C-alpha positions as CSV (number, residue, x, y, z in Angstrom):
1,M,0.0,0.0,0.0
2,A,1.3,3.4,-0.9
3,K,2.2,5.7,2.0
4,T,-0.5,8.3,2.7
5,D,-0.2,11.8,4.0
6,F,-2.3,10.8,7.1
7,D,-4.0,7.7,8.4
8,V,-7.2,9.6,9.2
9,I,-8.3,13.0,8.0
10,V,-11.1,14.6,10.1
11,V,-13.2,17.3,8.2
12,G,-14.6,19.8,10.7
13,G,-13.4,21.6,13.9
14,G,-16.1,21.3,16.5
15,N,-16.8,18.8,19.3
16,A,-17.6,15.8,17.1
17,A,-14.6,16.4,14.9
18,I,-12.2,16.8,17.8
19,C,-13.5,13.7,19.6
20,A,-13.0,11.7,16.4
21,A,-9.5,13.0,16.0
22,L,-8.5,12.3,19.6
23,S,-10.0,8.8,19.5
24,A,-8.2,8.0,16.3
25,R,-5.0,9.3,17.8
26,E,-5.6,7.0,20.9
27,Q,-5.3,4.1,18.4
28,G,-1.9,5.4,17.2
29,A,-3.1,6.9,13.9
30,R,-1.6,9.9,12.2
31,V,-4.4,12.4,12.3
32,L,-5.2,15.7,10.7
33,I,-8.1,18.0,11.6
34,M,-9.2,20.3,8.7
35,E,-11.1,23.3,10.1
36,R,-12.7,25.6,7.5
37,A,-12.7,28.5,9.9
38,P,-9.7,30.6,10.9
39,E,-8.2,29.7,14.2
40,E,-9.9,32.5,16.1
41,A,-13.3,31.2,15.0
42,R,-12.6,27.5,15.4
43,G,-14.9,25.0,17.0
44,G,-17.9,25.0,14.8
45,N,-21.3,25.3,16.4
46,S,-19.9,23.8,19.6
47,S,-18.2,27.2,20.5
48,Y,-21.7,28.8,20.5
49,T,-23.5,26.4,22.7
50,A,-24.3,26.6,26.4
51,G,-22.0,23.5,26.8
52,T,-24.7,21.3,28.4
53,I,-24.2,17.6,28.0
54,R,-27.1,15.2,28.6
55,F,-26.1,11.8,29.8
56,A,-27.5,8.9,31.8
57,Y,-26.5,8.4,35.5
58,D,-27.9,6.4,38.4
59,S,-26.8,8.2,41.5
60,Q,-25.7,11.5,42.9
61,E,-22.4,9.9,43.8
62,E,-21.6,9.7,40.1
63,I,-22.0,13.5,39.8
64,Y,-19.7,13.9,42.7
65,K,-17.0,11.9,40.8
66,L,-17.5,14.0,37.7
67,V,-17.4,17.3,39.6
68,P,-14.9,16.6,42.4
69,D,-14.6,20.3,43.4
70,L,-18.2,20.5,44.6
71,T,-18.2,22.0,48.1
72,A,-20.0,20.4,51.0
73,E,-22.5,23.3,50.9
74,E,-23.2,22.7,47.2
75,K,-23.8,19.0,47.8
76,A,-26.1,19.7,50.7
77,N,-28.1,22.4,48.8
78,T,-28.5,20.4,45.5
79,D,-30.7,17.5,44.6
80,F,-29.0,16.0,41.5
81,G,-31.4,13.1,41.4
82,T,-30.9,10.5,38.7
83,Y,-31.3,10.3,35.0
84,T,-31.5,6.7,34.0
85,E,-31.0,5.2,30.5
86,E,-34.7,4.3,30.6
87,R,-35.7,8.0,31.1
88,Y,-33.3,9.1,28.4
89,F,-34.9,6.6,26.0
90,D,-38.4,7.8,27.0
91,D,-37.5,11.4,26.5
92,L,-35.8,10.9,23.1
93,Y,-38.5,8.7,21.7
94,R,-41.3,11.0,23.0
95,V,-39.9,14.3,21.6
96,T,-39.0,12.7,18.2
97,Q,-42.5,11.2,18.0
98,Y,-40.9,7.7,18.0
99,R,-39.1,8.3,14.7
100,T,-35.6,8.2,16.0
101,N,-33.5,5.3,14.6
102,P,-33.6,2.8,17.5
103,D,-30.2,1.4,16.8
104,L,-28.5,4.8,16.8
105,A,-30.5,5.9,19.8
106,E,-29.4,2.9,21.7
107,V,-25.7,3.6,20.9
108,L,-26.2,7.3,21.9
109,I,-27.8,6.6,25.2
110,K,-25.8,3.6,26.3
111,N,-22.5,5.3,25.6
112,S,-23.5,8.7,27.0
113,N,-22.2,8.1,30.5
114,A,-18.8,6.8,29.3
115,A,-18.6,9.8,26.9
116,V,-18.8,12.3,29.7
117,H,-16.2,10.5,31.7
118,W,-13.9,10.4,28.6
119,L,-14.4,14.2,28.1
120,R,-13.2,14.8,31.7
121,K,-10.1,12.7,31.0
122,Q,-9.4,14.9,28.1
123,G,-9.3,17.9,30.4
124,V,-12.8,19.2,30.1
125,R,-13.9,20.6,33.5
126,L,-17.6,19.9,34.3
127,V,-19.9,22.0,36.4
128,P,-23.6,21.8,37.4
129,R,-26.0,23.6,35.1
130,Y,-27.8,25.7,37.7
131,G,-30.2,28.4,36.6
132,T,-32.8,27.3,34.1
133,H,-32.0,23.6,34.7
134,A,-32.3,23.6,38.5
135,P,-34.7,26.1,40.1
136,N,-34.1,27.0,43.7
137,I,-37.0,25.5,45.7
138,G,-37.0,26.3,49.4
139,G,-33.3,26.9,49.4
140,K,-32.4,23.7,47.5
141,F,-31.6,23.4,43.8
142,K,-33.3,20.5,42.1
143,F,-32.3,18.9,38.8
144,S,-35.3,17.1,37.2
145,S,-35.0,17.1,33.4
146,G,-31.7,15.5,32.6
147,S,-29.6,18.5,31.8
148,T,-27.4,18.3,34.8
149,L,-23.8,19.0,33.9
150,G,-22.0,21.1,31.3
151,A,-18.5,22.3,30.4
152,A,-17.0,25.1,32.4
153,G,-16.9,28.2,30.2
154,A,-19.9,26.9,28.2
155,G,-19.2,25.9,24.6
156,R,-16.1,27.9,24.2
157,G,-14.7,26.4,27.3
158,L,-15.4,22.9,26.0
159,V,-13.7,23.7,22.6
160,E,-10.6,25.3,24.1
161,S,-10.2,22.3,26.5
162,L,-10.4,19.9,23.7
163,Y,-8.0,21.8,21.5
164,A,-5.5,21.7,24.4
165,A,-6.0,17.9,24.4
166,V,-5.4,17.9,20.6
167,K,-2.1,19.8,21.1
168,R,-1.0,17.4,23.8
169,A,-1.9,14.4,21.6
170,G,0.1,15.6,18.6
171,V,-2.8,15.9,16.2
172,D,-2.2,18.2,13.3
173,V,-4.7,21.0,12.6
174,Y,-5.1,23.0,9.4
175,Y,-7.1,26.2,9.6
176,N,-8.7,28.1,6.7
177,A,-9.0,24.6,5.2
178,A,-12.2,24.3,3.1
179,V,-12.6,20.7,1.9
180,K,-14.2,20.7,-1.5
181,R,-14.5,17.0,-2.5
182,L,-13.6,13.5,-1.4
183,I,-11.0,11.5,-3.3
184,H,-12.9,8.4,-4.2
185,D,-12.8,5.4,-6.5
186,D,-14.5,1.9,-6.6
187,S,-12.5,0.8,-3.6
188,G,-13.5,3.6,-1.3
189,V,-12.4,7.0,0.0
190,H,-8.7,7.8,-0.1
191,G,-8.4,11.5,1.0
192,V,-9.7,14.9,0.2
193,E,-9.2,17.9,-2.1
194,A,-9.3,21.2,-0.2
195,R,-8.6,24.9,-0.5
196,I,-6.1,25.7,2.2
197,D,-5.1,29.3,2.7
198,G,-6.4,30.0,-0.8
199,K,-4.5,27.2,-2.5
200,T,-6.0,23.9,-3.8
201,R,-4.3,20.8,-2.5
202,Q,-5.0,17.0,-2.4
203,L,-4.2,15.1,0.8
204,S,-4.3,11.3,0.9
205,S,-5.4,9.2,3.9
206,S,-6.6,5.7,4.7
207,A,-9.9,7.0,6.0
208,V,-11.9,10.2,6.3
209,V,-14.3,11.3,9.0
210,L,-16.9,13.9,8.1
211,A,-17.9,16.0,11.1
212,C,-18.4,19.4,9.7
213,G,-22.0,20.2,10.7
214,G,-25.4,20.5,9.0
215,F,-26.6,23.1,6.5
216,Q,-28.1,25.6,8.8
217,A,-25.8,28.5,7.6
218,N,-26.9,27.9,4.0
219,A,-29.9,30.1,3.3
220,E,-30.6,28.5,-0.1
221,W,-30.6,24.9,1.4
222,R,-32.7,26.0,4.4
223,T,-35.3,27.3,2.0
224,R,-35.1,24.3,-0.3
225,Y,-35.4,21.7,2.5
226,L,-37.0,23.4,5.5
227,G,-39.5,25.5,3.5
228,F,-40.8,29.0,2.9
229,G,-39.5,31.7,5.3
230,W,-36.4,29.8,6.6
231,D,-34.1,32.1,4.6
232,L,-35.2,34.8,7.1
233,A,-34.0,32.8,10.2
234,K,-31.0,34.0,12.1
235,V,-28.1,31.5,12.5
236,R,-27.2,30.9,16.2
237,G,-23.8,29.6,15.5
238,T,-21.0,29.5,13.0
239,R,-21.3,30.8,9.4
240,Y,-19.2,27.9,8.1
241,N,-21.8,25.1,8.5
242,T,-23.2,25.2,5.0
243,G,-23.7,21.5,4.3
244,D,-20.4,20.9,2.5
245,G,-19.8,17.5,4.1
246,I,-23.3,16.3,3.3
247,R,-22.9,17.5,-0.3
248,M,-19.5,15.8,-0.8
249,A,-20.8,12.5,0.6
250,L,-24.0,12.6,-1.5
251,E,-21.9,13.2,-4.6
252,I,-20.2,9.8,-4.2
253,G,-23.4,7.9,-3.4
254,A,-24.1,8.4,0.3
255,Q,-27.6,7.9,1.5
256,P,-29.6,11.0,2.6
257,Y,-31.4,10.2,5.8
258,G,-33.5,11.6,8.6
259,N,-35.7,14.7,9.1
260,W,-34.6,16.9,6.2
261,S,-37.4,19.3,6.8
262,G,-36.6,19.6,10.5
263,A,-34.2,21.7,12.5
264,H,-33.3,22.7,16.1
265,A,-34.5,26.3,16.3
266,V,-35.1,28.5,19.3
267,G,-36.4,31.9,20.5
268,W,-33.5,34.2,19.7
269,D,-33.1,37.9,20.3
270,L,-34.9,39.9,17.6
271,N,-31.9,42.2,16.9
272,A,-29.1,39.6,17.2
273,P,-26.7,39.6,14.2
274,P,-27.4,37.3,11.3
275,Y,-24.8,34.8,12.5
276,G,-23.5,33.9,16.0
277,D,-21.2,36.2,17.9
278,I,-18.4,34.1,19.4
279,N,-18.1,36.6,22.3
280,V,-21.8,36.2,23.1
281,G,-22.1,32.5,22.4
282,D,-25.5,31.3,23.6
283,G,-26.4,34.6,25.1
284,F,-29.1,35.7,22.6
285,T,-31.2,32.7,23.6
286,K,-34.4,33.5,25.6
287,N,-35.6,30.2,27.0
288,S,-37.5,31.1,30.2
289,Y,-40.7,31.6,28.2
290,H,-42.4,29.0,30.4
291,R,-42.3,31.5,33.3
292,G,-44.6,33.8,31.4
293,I,-46.4,34.0,28.0
294,I,-45.5,34.8,24.4
295,V,-47.6,37.0,22.1
296,N,-47.3,37.7,18.4
297,S,-47.7,41.0,16.5
298,E,-51.5,40.5,16.6
299,G,-51.3,40.5,20.4
300,R,-52.3,36.8,20.6
301,R,-50.8,33.8,22.3
302,F,-49.9,31.1,19.7
303,L,-48.3,28.2,21.7
304,D,-48.5,26.4,25.0
305,E,-45.6,27.9,27.0
306,G,-45.9,25.3,29.7
307,A,-46.4,22.1,27.6
308,D,-43.2,20.6,29.1
309,F,-39.9,21.4,30.6
310,R,-38.1,24.0,28.4
311,N,-35.5,21.3,27.6
312,F,-38.2,19.5,25.6
313,T,-39.9,22.4,23.9
314,Y,-37.3,25.2,23.3
315,A,-35.8,23.5,20.2
316,K,-39.1,23.4,18.4
317,Y,-40.6,26.7,19.3
318,G,-38.3,28.7,17.1
319,K,-40.0,27.3,14.1
320,I,-43.4,28.4,15.4
321,I,-42.1,31.9,16.1
322,L,-40.8,32.0,12.5
323,A,-44.3,31.2,11.2
324,Q,-45.8,34.3,13.0
325,P,-46.6,37.5,11.2
326,G,-43.4,39.4,10.9
327,Q,-41.4,36.4,12.1
328,F,-41.2,37.8,15.7
329,A,-42.9,37.6,19.1
330,W,-42.6,39.1,22.6
331,Q,-42.1,37.2,25.8
332,I,-44.1,38.8,28.7
333,F,-43.2,38.5,32.5
334,D,-44.2,40.2,35.7
335,S,-42.2,40.7,38.9
336,K,-43.3,37.4,40.5
337,V,-41.0,35.5,38.2
338,F,-38.0,37.8,37.6
339,D,-35.8,35.7,40.0
340,L,-36.7,32.6,37.9
341,L,-35.5,34.0,34.6
342,G,-32.3,32.5,33.4
343,P,-29.0,34.5,33.4
344,L,-29.3,35.2,29.7
345,Y,-32.1,37.7,30.5
346,H,-29.6,39.9,32.2
347,M,-27.0,40.5,29.4
348,K,-26.7,43.9,27.8
349,Q,-27.2,42.8,24.1
350,M,-30.9,42.2,24.1
351,T,-34.2,43.7,23.0
352,K,-36.1,44.5,26.2
353,V,-38.8,46.9,27.4
354,S,-40.0,47.5,30.9
355,A,-43.1,49.2,32.4
356,N,-45.0,49.6,35.6
357,T,-48.4,48.8,34.1
358,L,-49.6,46.5,31.3
359,D,-51.1,49.5,29.5
360,E,-47.7,51.2,29.5
361,L,-46.0,48.0,28.5
362,A,-48.4,47.6,25.5
363,D,-47.3,51.0,24.2
364,K,-43.7,49.8,24.2
365,L,-44.2,46.5,22.3
366,D,-43.2,47.5,18.8
367,G,-45.4,46.0,16.1
368,V,-48.0,44.6,18.5
369,N,-51.7,45.3,18.4
370,K,-52.3,47.1,21.7
371,E,-56.1,46.4,22.0
372,Q,-55.8,42.7,21.4
373,F,-52.7,42.4,23.6
374,L,-54.6,43.9,26.6
375,K,-57.5,41.6,25.8
376,T,-55.2,38.6,25.7
377,M,-53.7,39.5,29.0
378,A,-57.1,39.9,30.7
379,E,-58.4,36.5,29.3
380,Y,-55.2,34.8,30.3
381,N,-55.1,36.2,33.9
382,A,-58.8,35.2,34.4
383,A,-58.1,31.6,33.2
384,V,-55.2,30.8,35.5
385,Q,-56.0,28.0,38.0
386,Q,-54.8,29.8,41.1
387,D,-55.9,27.1,43.5
388,V,-53.2,24.7,42.1
389,P,-49.8,25.2,43.8
390,F,-47.0,26.6,41.7
391,N,-43.9,24.4,41.6
392,P,-41.2,25.2,39.0
393,S,-39.2,22.0,39.7
394,I,-42.0,19.7,38.4
395,K,-44.8,19.7,35.8
396,D,-47.1,21.2,38.4
397,G,-50.4,21.1,36.5
398,R,-51.0,24.7,37.4
399,G,-52.6,25.6,34.0
400,T,-55.4,27.6,32.5
401,Q,-59.0,26.8,31.9
402,G,-61.2,27.8,28.9
403,L,-58.5,29.2,26.6
404,A,-58.2,28.0,23.0
405,I,-54.5,27.6,23.5
406,P,-53.8,26.5,27.1
407,K,-50.8,27.0,29.3
408,S,-50.5,23.5,30.8
409,N,-48.0,24.1,33.7
410,W,-46.5,27.0,35.6
411,A,-49.3,29.4,34.9
412,N,-49.1,32.5,37.0
413,T,-51.2,35.6,36.6
414,I,-49.2,38.5,35.0
415,C,-50.6,41.4,36.9
416,D,-47.9,42.4,39.5
417,G,-45.8,45.2,38.1
418,P,-43.2,46.1,37.1
419,F,-43.4,44.1,33.8
420,E,-40.7,43.1,31.3
421,A,-40.9,42.0,27.7
422,Y,-38.3,40.5,25.4
423,A,-38.5,40.5,21.6
424,V,-37.5,37.2,19.9
425,T,-37.3,35.7,16.5
426,C,-36.2,32.3,15.2
427,G,-32.6,31.3,15.7
428,I,-31.6,28.1,13.9
429,T,-29.1,25.9,15.6
430,F,-28.6,22.9,13.4
431,T,-30.5,20.8,10.8
432,F,-31.8,17.3,11.5
433,G,-31.5,15.8,8.0
434,G,-28.2,14.4,6.8
435,L,-26.3,11.2,6.1
436,R,-27.1,7.7,7.1
437,I,-24.5,6.0,9.3
438,S,-24.2,2.5,10.8
439,T,-23.7,1.9,14.6
440,K,-20.0,1.9,13.7
441,A,-20.3,5.4,12.3
442,E,-19.7,4.2,8.8
443,I,-21.4,6.4,6.2
444,I,-23.9,4.2,4.3
445,D,-24.6,4.4,0.5
446,V,-27.9,4.4,-1.3
447,E,-27.7,0.6,-1.5
448,D,-27.4,0.3,2.3
449,R,-23.7,-0.6,2.2
450,P,-20.9,1.2,4.0
451,I,-18.7,3.4,1.8
452,P,-15.2,2.0,2.5
453,G,-13.0,4.5,4.5
454,L,-15.7,7.1,5.1
455,Y,-17.2,7.8,8.5
456,G,-19.5,10.5,9.9
457,A,-20.4,12.1,13.2
458,G,-22.2,15.2,14.7
459,E,-24.8,17.4,13.1
460,L,-24.5,15.9,9.6
461,V,-25.8,12.6,10.8
462,G,-29.5,12.0,10.1
463,G,-31.9,9.8,11.8
464,I,-31.5,10.6,15.4
465,F,-33.5,13.8,15.9
466,F,-36.9,14.4,14.4
467,F,-39.2,17.5,14.9
468,N,-37.6,18.2,18.3
469,Y,-34.7,17.5,20.5
470,P,-33.9,16.8,24.2
471,G,-31.7,19.7,25.4
472,G,-28.0,18.9,25.7
473,S,-28.2,15.8,23.4
474,G,-26.3,17.5,20.5
475,L,-22.9,17.6,22.3
476,T,-23.6,14.0,23.6
477,N,-24.3,12.9,20.1
478,G,-21.1,14.5,18.7
479,T,-19.0,13.0,21.5
480,V,-20.4,9.5,21.3
481,F,-20.3,9.1,17.5
482,G,-17.2,11.1,17.2
483,R,-15.4,8.7,19.4
484,I,-16.8,5.7,17.5
485,A,-16.0,7.3,14.1
486,G,-12.4,8.1,15.1
487,T,-11.7,4.7,16.6
488,N,-13.1,2.8,13.6
489,A,-11.5,5.1,11.0
490,A,-8.1,4.4,12.7
491,G,-8.9,0.7,12.7
492,Y,-9.8,0.7,9.0
493,G,-6.5,2.3,8.1
494,K,-4.7,-0.5,9.9
């Protein structure tokens, strides 16, 4: 066999790609990471996340092992509970309407715990995700929805920790390296052709791992596959995830797979820039809507803000906001819940108005029908079941009665000034459609056969998420299948 430039080339520079590279390197492979972005913008979408990692665990003692610097006071004041594999399965199946590929789902969930321990061994410091994920009830924080730990420093902290591991492991990294096509023949994939610092080069390898994201930053593809109006969505993360990895694989016969008309999309600040700001990261997200209500430009509510924990609704509500007149909405809160709003409601870069009365607030809601808004508020306040106790740590059943669109849980009257409102639009995170892979992370062709030497991981994999998404599962997905892809790519080369 002719000598190759590398044993494994990993296309992409985010969490899934780095995990693949580190795992291939653990097998002794010569590994290259090809990151399309410049070094200062490296990390793909991972750099823009909150850094939360959903994983299964059976006891609080396991959390103590993963976060050894917890103080005695933190341990005493926090109920970490458990999040079993069975609950993870139930949540994933429920939010995807039972369409998730069962084989891939099993690999994801059963390897989630080991993946988090592996990340910690790579130098990623883990911390509890207090705030929106663990309300303070009677002086004690309670985790109840599975989003328990995340990387210190959020997504950017995760990425920098992993790149430090890449440096220690001796993995090569090329920045400004836009891969254009796969070098391929009847026997499989043998490398890539790329434009590196403005010059076209061919690099050979025994195997290639594609881990370069979905097509969320490609307005033309968004409109083609997601539908009318999606060209108007803001991109939460990197501008470099334009579907190149998916395109290259399809060109050599890979099988398109999954929910091509679906995407992870959230309520995002109305005046955020068109792409993510690396210095703000996840900061434009406004995910405490379940503490209040949301109205559109007509002054009407249009979704159930309390249908479920925000971890199981936030990724689908961006699509609904995009479908509203003008593609925007306002989140409305009163003083009773100000202390329950997440920390992202206190940053400077946001579209916010405040008032002492609802009438005064209505005058400040740009683009909203005042008369209908005040009518909506009166009807909502009259419908709240005030005899049911409010408990933000569980689905408390404190809902509304008699409304066409109910609020099923955590319904409080909005009548105690002062009042705050936040303007949001749709922020797309990543697309759900992509390539079919095996449980070994091999990319599958249209005849259901693995393409020799080609592996996939991360957002460009289809078949796991449909319609919706359990919060924190994206980084877990990238880590689990990145590790599998890297290990098997290295083994294929040998």
